[in-house]
C-alpha positions as CSV (number, residue, x, y, z in Angstrom):
1,M,-2.0,-17.7,4.8
2,D,-5.3,-17.4,2.3
3,F,-5.3,-14.7,-0.8
4,T,-7.8,-12.8,-2.6
5,K,-7.4,-10.6,-5.7
6,T,-8.9,-7.9,-6.2
7,D,-10.5,-5.7,-9.1
8,L,-7.4,-4.5,-10.0
9,D,-4.8,-6.6,-11.6
10,G,-2.5,-8.1,-9.1
11,V,-3.1,-6.3,-5.7
12,I,-3.7,-8.7,-3.5
13,I,-5.4,-9.6,-0.1
14,M,-3.0,-11.8,2.3
15,E,-4.9,-12.7,5.2
16,P,-2.8,-15.3,7.4
17,A,-4.0,-17.8,9.3
18,V,-4.0,-17.0,12.9
19,F,-3.4,-19.4,15.9
20,G,-4.3,-18.7,19.5
21,D,-5.2,-20.0,22.7
22,H,-5.2,-18.4,25.9
23,R,-1.0,-17.5,25.8
24,G,-2.1,-15.0,22.5
25,W,-1.6,-15.8,19.1
26,F,0.6,-16.8,16.7
27,M,0.8,-16.2,12.6
28,E,3.2,-16.0,9.9
29,T,3.2,-12.8,8.9
30,Y,5.2,-14.0,5.1
31,N,6.7,-17.3,3.8
32,E,8.2,-18.3,0.1
33,T,6.8,-21.2,-0.3
34,S,3.0,-19.5,0.7
35,L,3.6,-17.4,-2.2
36,L,5.0,-19.1,-5.1
37,E,2.7,-21.9,-4.3
38,A,-0.1,-18.8,-5.3
39,G,2.6,-17.7,-8.1
40,I,3.8,-14.7,-6.1
41,N,7.7,-14.6,-7.3
42,I,9.1,-11.3,-5.3
43,K,11.9,-11.1,-3.0
44,F,11.4,-8.9,-0.9
45,V,14.7,-7.0,0.1
46,Q,14.2,-4.7,2.9
47,D,10.9,-3.5,5.3
48,N,10.2,-0.4,6.7
49,Q,8.3,0.8,9.2
50,S,6.2,3.9,10.1
51,F,4.7,5.6,13.3
52,S,2.2,7.8,13.3
53,A,0.7,9.6,16.1
54,A,-2.7,11.2,14.9
55,K,-5.7,10.2,13.5
56,G,-6.2,11.1,10.5
57,T,-2.7,11.3,9.2
58,L,-2.2,10.5,5.1
59,R,1.0,9.5,3.6
60,G,0.5,9.0,0.0
61,L,0.3,8.4,-2.9
62,H,3.8,7.8,-3.6
63,Y,5.4,5.7,-5.8
64,Q,9.2,4.6,-7.3
65,L,9.6,5.2,-11.0
66,N,11.1,2.2,-13.1
67,P,14.0,0.8,-12.4
68,K,13.7,1.3,-9.2
69,A,10.0,0.7,-8.9
70,Q,8.2,-0.8,-5.4
71,T,6.7,-3.8,-5.4
72,K,5.1,-3.7,-1.4
73,L,3.7,-5.9,1.2
74,V,2.0,-3.5,3.8
75,R,0.6,-4.3,7.9
76,C,0.0,-2.8,10.0
77,T,0.6,-3.5,13.8
78,R,-0.9,-1.4,15.5
79,G,-3.9,0.8,15.1
80,A,-6.1,0.9,11.9
81,I,-5.8,2.5,8.5
82,Y,-6.8,2.4,5.6
83,D,-4.9,1.5,2.9
84,V,-4.8,2.2,-0.9
85,A,-3.5,1.2,-4.1
86,V,-3.9,3.1,-7.8
87,D,-2.9,1.8,-11.3
88,I,-0.6,3.8,-13.1
89,R,-0.1,1.6,-15.6
90,K,-0.1,3.8,-18.9
91,G,-2.2,1.3,-21.3
92,S,-4.1,-0.4,-18.8
93,P,-7.9,-1.3,-18.7
94,T,-8.4,0.3,-14.7
95,F,-5.2,3.3,-15.3
96,G,-6.9,5.6,-12.0
97,K,-8.8,3.2,-10.7
98,W,-8.3,2.7,-7.3
99,F,-8.9,-0.1,-4.8
100,G,-8.7,0.6,-0.7
101,I,-8.9,-1.8,2.2
102,E,-8.5,-1.3,6.2
103,L,-5.8,-2.8,7.3
104,S,-5.4,-3.4,11.3
105,A,-3.3,-5.3,13.4
106,E,-7.1,-7.0,14.9
107,N,-7.5,-8.5,11.4
108,K,-4.3,-9.0,10.1
109,R,-4.6,-9.1,6.7
110,Q,-1.9,-7.0,4.4
111,L,-2.1,-6.2,0.9
112,L,0.3,-6.4,-1.8
113,I,0.6,-3.6,-4.0
114,P,2.9,-4.5,-7.0
115,K,5.3,-2.1,-9.5
116,G,2.6,-0.1,-12.0
117,F,0.6,1.1,-9.3
118,A,0.6,4.7,-6.0
119,H,0.3,3.2,-2.6
120,G,-1.2,5.7,0.2
121,F,-2.9,4.9,3.4
122,M,-4.8,7.2,5.8
123,T,-5.1,6.8,10.0
124,L,-8.1,5.3,11.5
125,T,-7.1,5.7,14.3
126,E,-4.7,7.7,16.3
127,D,-0.8,5.6,17.5
128,V,-0.7,3.5,14.6
129,E,2.5,1.5,13.1
130,V,2.5,-0.1,9.2
131,Q,5.0,-2.1,8.5
132,Y,5.9,-2.7,5.2
133,K,8.2,-4.9,3.0
134,V,9.8,-4.3,-1.1
135,D,11.2,-5.7,-3.1
136,E,13.6,-2.9,-4.7
137,L,15.9,0.1,-1.9
138,Y,15.3,3.3,-1.6
139,A,15.9,5.3,-4.2
140,P,14.9,9.3,-3.6
141,D,16.6,10.3,-7.1
142,C,12.9,7.5,-8.0
143,D,10.2,9.0,-5.5
144,R,7.5,10.6,-6.9
145,G,3.5,11.2,-5.9
146,I,0.1,11.6,-6.8
147,I,-1.9,13.9,-4.6
148,W,-4.2,12.3,-1.9
149,N,-7.5,14.1,-3.4
150,D,-7.1,13.4,-7.0
151,P,-10.7,14.2,-9.0
152,Q,-9.5,12.1,-12.3
153,I,-8.7,9.3,-9.5
154,G,-11.4,9.7,-6.7
155,V,-10.1,7.9,-3.9
156,E,-13.2,8.0,-1.2
157,W,-10.9,8.4,2.0
158,P,-12.5,7.0,5.1
159,I,-12.5,9.8,7.6
160,D,-14.2,13.0,6.4
161,I,-11.8,15.7,7.6
162,K,-8.7,17.5,6.4
163,P,-6.3,15.5,6.7
164,I,-2.3,15.9,8.0
165,L,-0.4,15.6,5.6
166,S,3.7,16.0,4.9
167,E,5.1,19.2,2.7
168,K,6.0,16.8,0.6
169,D,2.5,15.5,0.1
170,E,0.5,18.8,0.0
171,K,2.7,19.9,-3.2
172,A,2.2,16.6,-4.9
173,P,1.0,16.5,-8.4
174,L,-2.7,15.6,-10.4
175,L,-2.0,12.9,-11.6
176,R,-2.2,13.7,-15.8
177,D,0.9,15.7,-14.7
178,A,2.9,12.9,-12.8
179,E,6.4,11.5,-14.1
180,N,5.5,8.0,-14.4
181,N,6.7,6.4,-16.8
182,F,4.9,1.9,-16.3
183,S,3.3,0.4,-19.1
184,F,0.6,-1.9,-19.0
185,E,1.9,-5.3,-20.1
């Protein structure tokens, strides 16, 4: 597995080795030893999967407050998404900055998003499945979000249409108004 650091500290692109032949292909999507060798020591405790039927569906920007903050390892197993991480750690030199990358069933990339970052994605195709591991169980009382089009953050979403949003995501606050107990260390 190849690990590529991004401009946001701790946000890492992971690209598995894919072995193919006339039958198809095989890859390891997670290998604890490989992550440890890359300096990533995370114990995942829950796997999640979502399905989005329509192109232009946007989920996010989501995070969980401490003490239930989550590190996520995200991959797209059907279709394609534009996956985004936003640094929301107060005092961070990259506070409010974002990183985005296309994850698809075809490119097999994964994105590691640490605690202290909001996460969201937009579907680039119809019939999209996204799977992600987290290192903390879902805690509804710690679940928070930031509006997807916050001008302070300025995410450049790749599809120039009005996204399909949940009611929760439509009503999410701006970063400056969002509850946030993350600090840069």
